N, C-alpha and C positions, 0 to 999 in steps of 0.2 A: 373646485380646487383639485389641483393635480395630486394624484396619489403618490405615496412614497416610492412605489415601484416605478412610476413614470419619471419622477425626479432622478432616481438612481439611473434609469436608462439614459436620460438626457445627459447627465454628468458623465456617464461612461462613454457615450458617443463623442462628447467634446474632448474628453481626455484622450481617447484613441486618435482623434483627428490631430490634436496637438502633438501627440507622440509621433505620428507619421510625418508631420511637418518638420519636427526637430531631427528626425533621422536623415532628412535631406539637407540639413544645415551644416553637418560635419561630414567630411569625406576623408578617406585615407588612401590616396592613389599610390601606385607603385613608385618607389623612389627613383627608378630609372626611366620613368615615363618622360616623353619629350617636354611636356609643359613643366614638369618638376625640374628637369635638368636646366631648362632655360631660366627658371627662377633662381636656381643655384648659381648660375653664371652671373646673373645680375647681382646676387649677394656677394660673390667673389670680387667683382669689379668695384662694388661700393666699399667693401671692407678695405681693399687696396687703396682706394681713393682717400679713406680716412686715416690710413697708416702713414705717418709723416716721418718715420725713422726706420732704418733697417731695410728689409727686403720685401719684395712682392711675394704673395702667397698664391698657390694654385689649388684648385678644388681637387680633393682626393676621393671623397666619398660622401654621399648623402645618407645620413643615419636614419632620419625620420622626417615625415612630412604630414601635416594635417591642414586641410583647407576648410575654412568657414565661409559659407555663402550668406551674405547679409540680405535683408529684405529689399534693399535698393539695387541688388544685383552685383555689387562689388564683392571681392573675395579677399580674405585674409589668409596668407600662407604662414604657417608656423613651422619653421624648418630647422633641423639640426644638421650641420655640415662639418666635415673634417677638412682642414687645409694643411698644406705642406709648404715650408719656406723654399723659395727658389734662390738661384744665385744672382738674380737681377735686383739691383737696388731700386728703391721706389722712384729714383730720378732717372733710371734707365728707360729710354723710350721703347725698348723691345717689348712687344705684346706678351702678356703672361703665357699665352699658348705656345710661344716660342722660347720661353725661359726653361732652363734646366732645374729640375727639382734636386735639392741637395740630398745626396745619398746618406743612408744611416751610418755608414762607416766613418764619416767625418762629422758625426753628431747632427742628425737632422733635427729640425725644430717643427713642432706640430701645433696647429691652432684648432681648437674645438669651440665652435660658435653656435649659438642659438640666434636665429634671425627671424624677424617679423617683416613680411612684405605685404603690400596692398596692391591689388590689381583692379584698376578702374578703366573701363573702356579699352581693355586689351593692353594697357600700359602698366608696367610693373615698377614699383618703387619701394625702397627699404625705409621702414619707419622706426625700427629699433633693432638693437643687437647686443649680445653679450658674448665675450670671448675669453678663453683661457689658453695661454701659450706656454708650452713646456718643451723641454728637450727630450728626444728619444734616446733611451739608454740601451736599445737593442743593437746587436751586431757590432759593438765596440770591441776592438782587438788590442792585444798587448803590443805596444810600440806605435800604435796609431796616434795621430794628433788629438789632443784633448783641449776643449775650450778653456779660455782664460777669462777672468772678469775684464770688462771693457775698460777698466781703469788700472790694469796691471802695469806696474812701473817699468819692468824690463821690456814688456811688449811695446809700451808707448815710446820708450827710448829708441827702439828700432824703427817705429813709425816715423818719428821726427827725423831720424838720421836718413831714412829712405827718401823723405820729402826733399831734403837738401840735395841728395843725389839727383832726384828728378829735376829740380829747378836748375841745377848746374848744367845739365846735359840736354834739356828739352829744346833749346833754341827758340822758344816762344818769346814774344815781346813782354808778356806779363809774368810775374811770379805767382805761384799758387800757394794757398794755405789749406790746412786740414779743416774740412767742413764737418765730417763725422766719421768716427771709427765704427765700422759695421760688425767686425768679427775679429777676434784674435785667438790663436791657439798655439800650443807648444808641442814639440815632438822630440824625443830622445833619440839621437843618432850616434854613430861611432865617435864623432868628435865632441859630443856633449849635447846640450839642449839647443835646438834651433826654434825660431819663432815664425809663425805664419800670420799674416794680417791682411785685412781688406778695409779700405777706407775711401771716403769721398773727398775730392779736393775742389776748391773754388778759386776763381781768378781774384787777384787783389789789385789795389791801385798802384802797386809798385811795378817798375819795369826791371828787366834783367840787369840794368846798370845801377839800380838802387840797392840800398841795404834793406834786408828783410826784417830789420828789428821793429820797425813801426808800420809795417804793411797792414792795411785794413781790407778785409774781404769785401768784395762787391756784393750787394744784395739785390741789384736789379735783375729782372727776369732774363735778360739777355747775357748775363755774365756767364763765362765759360765754366763748366763743371766737368768733372771726370771721376773715374773709378779706378783705383789702384790696387794691385795685388803684390805683396812683397813677402820674401822668404829669406831667412838667414839670421844674422845678429846685427847689432848696431855697427860693428866695424866691417862686416863683410856680408853683403846681401844682394839679392837680385830684385828688380822692380819692373813692373809692367803696368802702364796706365792707358786707359782709353778715355779720350775726351769726347763728351757728348756734344752733339750738334746743338747750336743755339736754338734751333727751331723746336727741339724736344722740350724746351721749357714752356711751350705754348700748350693749350688744352688739346688733348688727343682723344681718339676713340679706339678702344681695344678691338682686336680682330674678332672677338666674340660677338661684336655688334650689339651690345646691350645698351650701355649708357655712356655719355661723354664723361671722361675722367680727367679733371684738371690736374696739371702737374703739381705734385705735392710740394709744400713749402717746408724745406728742411732747415732747421735753425742752425746757425753757425755758433759753435760753442766758444764762449769767451776764453781767450788764451789758447785757442786752437786745440785744446785737449778736452776729451769728454768728461762730463761731471756725473756720469752714471756710476753709482757706487755698488759694486758687488754683482751686478747683473752680467751674465755671460752671453746674452743675446737680447735683441730688441723685441719687445712684446707688441702684439696687436693691441689696438685700443680696447680696453677692458669692457666698457659699458657705454651705450648710447641709447637712451630712452627718454627723450625730451618730454614726451606726453604722458610719461608714467603709465604706460599701457597695461602693466600687470600681466602681460602675455609671455614674459621671458621666464623660463625655468631657471632653477639655481644650479643645474648640472654643469653648465659651461662657465660658471663664475670663477674668478681667480681664487676666491676664498674657499672653494671646495663645495661639496654637495650639502644640501640641507633637506629638511623634511619636504620642501616643495617638489623635490624630484622623485618622491616616492608616490607611485600610482596606487590608489586604494583598490582592493579586490572588490569586484562587483558582487553584491549579495545574491545568493541563489534562492529563488522562490520555488518551493515545492507545492504543486497544485495537484489535487486528486484527479485521477483519470476521469474524463467525461465532463470536467468543468473548465471554464475559461479563466485565463490568468489575467490579473490586473497588471498594467505596466508599472515597472519600478524605475524611478528617475534617479540617475546618478550624476552628480556634478563633476564635470571634467576638471581636473586640478589645474590644467594649463589654460583652458578657455575661461574658466570662472563660472559664475552663476547664470550668465546670459544664454548659454547654449548647452543644456544638459543632454546627455546621451542616454537613450532609452535602451534598456537591456532586460530581456525577459527570458528566464530559463524555466521550462516546463518539463516536469518529470512525467513520462508516459510509460505505457507498458513496454516490456523488453522487446526489442525488434528481433528479427530472425538473424541467423548467423551471418548471412551474406551482408546484411546492413552493418553488422558489427565490423566485419573485415573492411568495408568501405570507409567506415568512420575512422579506422586506425591509420588510414593513409593520410599523412600530414599534407596540407596544402603547401604549395610553393610560396616561401616567404616573399613579400613584396618590399620589405625593408629589413636591414639596410641595403643600399644599392651596391653596385660593383665598385671595387677600388680601382682608381685610375693609375696608381703607382705602387704603393706598398702599404 
């Protein structure tokens, strides 16, 4: 019969082997490493593909990254990214890399997202995400334009009046209808308040010779669509519209070379006016987790933070000098119980002064990564 000492020795060896294996299951690479950046661009393109209203978003910063390697060799990327709204509407065929990020002074909109990606055979795909979208309140100035709710009555009156102006002077065969209002703001000038608006238009079944009272927006993929910017008031305004090429409605591949992004389907609002109540900007899709992975933290949720985003402190194990420490298993709050992280802190005799000086030199942080914009 095996002695108690022998049993303890075997159990210790097995525990140590398992601890070493688990240490290799979870890695924390630098946020700005090439593989992590590539994964972040896949996440960016996927999030934009799921975003059916408003504007495209560009990657600003990678906040955190954790990679789990599974026994079958596949990898799970748990990533936190910051995105910034651009001036390109989701229907605009311009690649995100060529879109202008909206500056803070005109009220930038930020997206904070947790994304879960799976890498199998070198191919990366998004399996779940959670996003929180909010306005940036920094660098706002007195006299600068301020955002209005997307259903603001005075702003929509100018939008409707500007569309009439466009249809009267466009010279195109078809009349256009309002497809979606992307943004409205107001600014106080010497003559009073003026309005600024951006909206998408779509071709209707009416010609320039028809009355626009009963025009129906076309819903087929080849219908002409465009993006308009207008400034002024209902009675006096300037308008500039850019009609997208019909080919832009077909699936495209972004210049980042990640995944094919089908053209978003933007719904035409009944009555040609938005039914969004009180919102001042279009939000990213808040949650996508069809498999209920349990890998998304609560930090990026629209409802705010919860206890899930609090990382517990690893307990410190004090071991007398000259003895070996037993490993302490700590469950990672994001990963769950399948991949505990082994952490052992051993108290030894005080080192010499040179070792203390070396220990005080903080290592270069690997996360968060560098900001691309602000």
